[in-house]
C-alpha positions, 0 to 999 in steps of 0.5 A: 015121265020120260025125257030124251037125255040132254047134253051140257048145252041142252041139245037133245041126244040120240036114244039108243034104247028106251032104258037110256031115257031119263025118268024119275027125278032126273026127267023132272029136273031136265024138264025144269032146266029146259023151262028155265032156259026158254025165255018169254018170246022165243018160242014161235008157236007161243011167244007169251010162253016162257021164263019171264026173268029178263022181262022183269029187270029189263030196265033197271039194275038188279038189286038185293031187293030184287033178289027176293021177287026174282027168287019167288018168281022162279019158285013159282014158275019151277012149281008149275012144271010137270011132276013137281011136288015142291021146291025147297032149299032156295038160295039166290044171289046177285054179284055184279051183273049176275043173278044166281039161283039154286034149289032142290025140287022134290018129285014123286020119286025123290028129289033133284038139284036145279041151278040157274045163272042169268048174266045181265 
């Protein structure tokens, strides 16, 4: 799999040559980050597609009991991404109104780190 490189805000960067494309674990982790940042309802072609994390907690405040459910959902959502073999070293926490999640994604060619933060 190859993907165009992204800047820090997630915008696609121009590719001057084929060698500048992301491949291997870097491409897989970039795809995972793109999937996490696409929230359900945001894509006009398929509003049902996207990360459901905000819908899961829309009507209530996040508690420590929710951390396990949110972490489990994100692990399964990440596992469904193309190229992901497994999700390991998962860490999740709630601090005030912020949920943080990080993991290591194993691919066929190696591994990469993924982190995700949601402010509620």
